[in-house]
C-alpha positions in Angstrom: -126.4 67.4 21.9 -129.7 68.1 23.7 -129.1 69.8 26.1 -132.0 70.8 28.6 -132.9 73.2 31.4 -134.9 71.5 33.6 -136.0 71.8 37.7 -135.6 68.5 40.2 -136.2 68.8 44.0 -137.0 72.3 43.4 -134.1 73.7 42.2 -133.3 74.0 38.8 -130.7 72.6 36.3 -129.1 72.2 33.1 -128.1 68.9 31.9 -127.1 66.8 28.9 -129.5 64.3 27.8 -128.7 61.1 26.9 -128.7 59.3 23.3 -132.1 57.3 24.1 -133.4 60.9 25.1 -134.6 58.9 28.5 -131.7 60.3 30.8 -130.6 63.4 32.1 -127.1 64.4 33.5 -126.8 67.7 35.1 -123.6 70.2 34.2 -121.3 71.4 37.1 -123.1 74.7 36.9 -123.8 77.3 39.7 -127.1 77.8 40.8 -127.0 81.3 39.5 -125.4 80.2 36.1 -128.3 77.9 35.9 -131.1 80.1 36.3 -130.1 81.2 33.1 -130.8 78.1 31.5 -128.9 76.6 29.0 -127.4 80.2 27.6 -124.2 80.3 29.5 -123.7 77.2 28.1 -124.0 78.6 24.4 -121.7 81.5 25.3 -119.1 79.4 26.1 -119.3 77.6 23.1 -119.1 80.9 20.8 -116.3 81.7 23.7 -114.1 78.9 22.1 -114.8 77.4 26.0 -115.0 73.7 26.6 -118.5 72.9 28.0 -118.5 72.0 31.8 -118.5 68.8 32.8 -121.5 66.7 34.3 -122.0 66.1 37.8 -123.7 63.5 40.1 -126.3 60.6 38.9 -128.8 60.3 35.3 -132.0 61.5 36.1 -134.9 60.0 34.5 -136.8 62.6 32.6 -139.8 61.0 33.4 -139.2 62.2 37.4 -137.8 65.8 36.4 -140.0 68.9 34.9 -138.8 70.5 31.7 -138.6 74.3 31.4 -137.7 76.2 28.2 -134.1 75.6 27.7 -133.7 79.4 27.7 -135.8 80.5 30.6 -135.5 84.3 30.2 -134.0 85.3 26.7 -131.6 87.8 27.0 -133.9 90.0 24.5 -136.8 90.0 22.3 -137.2 87.0 20.0 -136.9 87.8 16.6 -140.1 86.3 14.5 -140.9 86.1 11.0 -143.9 86.2 9.5 -145.9 84.3 6.6 -142.8 82.3 5.8 -144.0 79.5 4.5 -145.2 80.1 0.4 -148.8 77.7 1.4 -149.4 79.9 4.8 -148.9 83.1 2.6 -151.8 81.8 0.2 -153.9 80.5 3.3 -153.8 84.1 4.6 -154.5 85.9 1.4 -158.1 85.4 2.0 -157.9 86.8 5.5 -157.9 89.9 6.7 -153.9 90.2 5.9 -155.1 90.8 2.2 -154.1 94.1 2.3 -150.8 94.2 4.3 -148.6 96.2 2.0 -145.8 93.7 3.1 -144.1 92.3 0.3 -142.7 88.6 1.3 -141.6 88.2 -2.2 -138.5 91.0 -1.5 -138.0 91.0 2.4 -139.1 88.8 5.6 -141.6 90.3 7.7 -139.6 90.9 10.8 -141.3 91.2 14.9 -140.5 90.5 18.3 -141.8 88.8 21.5 -141.1 89.7 24.5 -138.8 87.7 26.7 -141.0 87.5 29.7 -143.7 85.6 27.6 -141.4 82.2 27.2 -142.6 79.4 29.2 -141.7 75.4 28.9 -142.5 72.8 26.6 -145.1 71.9 29.0 -146.6 74.4 30.9 -150.6 76.0 30.6 -151.0 78.6 28.2 -153.3 81.4 29.7 -155.8 82.4 28.0 -156.1 86.3 28.1 -160.0 86.7 28.3 -162.7 87.1 25.5 -162.8 90.9 26.6 -159.2 91.0 26.0 -158.9 88.2 23.1 -161.4 86.0 21.9 -159.0 84.8 18.8 -156.1 82.8 20.3 -154.0 81.3 17.6 -151.3 78.7 17.4 -147.9 78.3 14.8 -145.8 75.9 15.1 -142.0 77.0 14.2 -138.5 75.8 14.1 -136.1 78.3 16.0 -132.9 79.2 15.7 -130.1 79.7 18.2 -126.9 81.8 17.7 -124.0 80.8 18.8 -121.1 83.0 17.5 -122.7 86.5 17.1 -122.1 89.4 14.7 -123.1 92.3 13.0 -123.9 92.0 9.0 -123.6 88.8 8.6 -123.3 87.6 5.3 -125.9 85.2 4.0 -122.8 82.7 2.4 -121.1 82.9 6.0 -125.0 82.7 8.2 -125.3 78.8 8.9 -121.1 79.1 10.8 -123.4 80.9 13.6 -126.1 78.5 14.5 -125.4 77.5 17.5 -128.6 75.0 17.7 -132.7 74.8 17.2 -135.5 74.4 19.5 -139.4 74.6 18.7 -141.4 77.2 19.7 -145.2 77.7 19.3 -145.8 81.5 18.5 -149.3 81.8 20.0 -151.0 85.0 18.5 -153.9 87.1 19.6 -155.2 87.7 16.3 -157.5 90.5 16.5 -154.9 92.7 19.4 -152.2 91.7 16.2 -154.6 93.7 13.2 -156.2 95.9 15.2 -152.5 98.1 15.9 -151.2 97.1 12.8 -147.9 95.7 14.2 -147.5 92.0 15.7 -145.5 92.8 18.6 -148.3 92.9 21.0 -150.7 90.4 19.4 -147.4 88.1 19.8 -146.2 89.0 23.4 -149.1 88.0 26.1 -147.8 86.5 28.9 -147.1 82.6 28.3 -147.2 83.0 24.4 -144.1 81.3 23.8 -144.1 77.4 25.1 -140.2 76.6 23.8 -138.4 73.7 24.1 -138.5 71.0 25.2 -134.7 71.2 24.4 -131.4 72.6 22.5 -130.1 70.5 19.7 -126.9 71.6 18.6 -126.7 72.2 14.8 -123.9 69.7 14.4 -127.3 66.8 14.8 -129.4 68.8 12.7 -130.1 70.2 9.7 -132.5 73.0 10.1 -132.9 73.5 6.3 -134.1 70.2 5.9 -136.8 69.0 8.7 -140.4 68.2 8.9 -142.4 70.8 10.9 -146.1 69.4 12.5 -148.9 70.4 14.6 -151.7 69.0 16.3 -154.5 70.9 18.0 -156.7 68.5 20.2 -154.9 65.3 18.0 -156.1 66.7 14.6 -153.2 67.2 12.5 -153.7 70.9 11.4 -149.7 72.1 10.3 -147.3 69.7 8.3 -144.5 71.2 6.2 -141.2 70.7 5.7 -138.3 73.7 6.1 -137.3 73.8 2.1 -140.5 75.4 2.2 -139.6 78.4 3.6 -140.2 81.6 1.7 -136.5 83.0 3.0 -134.4 80.1 4.5 -132.3 80.5 7.5 -129.2 81.8 6.0 -131.1 85.0 4.2 -133.2 85.3 7.7 -129.6 85.7 10.0 -128.5 87.7 6.9 -131.4 90.1 6.6 -132.1 90.3 10.9 -128.0 91.3 11.6 -127.9 94.4 9.0 -126.8 97.1 11.1 -127.9 95.4 14.6 -125.5 93.1 16.2 -126.6 89.3 17.1 -125.6 87.7 20.0 -125.0 84.0 21.5 -128.3 82.8 22.8 -131.0 85.3 20.2 -133.9 83.1 19.2 -135.1 83.3 15.7 -138.0 82.0 15.2 -138.4 80.9 10.9 -142.5 81.3 10.7 -145.1 78.7 10.9 -146.3 76.6 8.1 -150.2 76.5 6.3 -153.2 75.7 8.8 -153.3 78.1 11.5 -157.0 78.4 13.0 -157.3 81.8 11.0 -156.5 80.0 7.8 -159.0 77.5 8.6 -163.2 78.0 6.6 -164.3 79.1 9.0 -161.4 80.1 11.5 -160.9 78.2 14.5 -159.4 79.6 17.5 -158.1 78.1 20.3 -160.8 77.6 23.9 -160.2 76.6 27.5 -158.9 72.6 27.8 -157.3 72.8 23.4 -154.2 70.8 23.8 -151.6 71.8 21.0 -148.6 69.3 19.9 -146.1 70.3 17.9 -143.3 68.1 16.7 -139.9 68.8 14.6 -138.0 65.7 13.3 -134.5 65.7 14.6 -135.8 67.8 18.0 -139.4 66.5 19.5 -141.6 67.8 20.6 -143.6 70.4 23.2 -147.4 69.7 23.9 -149.3 72.3 26.2 -152.5 73.0 27.5 -154.4 76.4 27.0 -156.9 77.3 30.1 
């Protein structure tokens, strides 16, 4: 299934996308439930409940405005740094070369605040050069937790995956480095485009898919999730150590090589740039920076 959150005639709905990805049929949710996007459906499935029925006529996706499938996550988005082999290599020549974290032993984990999440076609707001002139893109597969838990064993981890979506982990590189921790440089307003919808785990194997990113039509990132240093089960096991994961929690699994910081010379985003991210089996998001 593909479950989408959208606005039509000024009202937010959550709907089921047709197999040809041309139309969407709303679920029978109250307005209050729909304000939470797809989160009530993830929670219901985790509790063993059936999805609500769909109602009303199907709408063409071309006439609705897509939002982030979970417009306001219940808490911070979990994120993983330097989790593709080639991306880790490209940053060895950057300012991160003296970072003491050892990605061969433990994943680098940080978070983004819920308020920075925006939709799959929304404009990303550049903060201005006095705040940060070094805005970068990071195409990522994101895992959506279904059944929650704590101290989840790696062998059981995939049973806790409800589905997947796409995230652009937009980053202010100088702010990220200045504070020697990453949350602030990752959490500016609009710095987490997400979507276009959630795809359930029965329709996509996130451990075997392709992640690509274009900037102004130029292919910058292209990798497969088989190249992850720490695979999805390992990430779930690590993040759930001593911490309870809940239905709807989101884990962005890391970005491939080809980020702006890794280019020679570095190339950061500017007003008018367009970043498009595609993941096989999900779809794509595209955001303009201004």
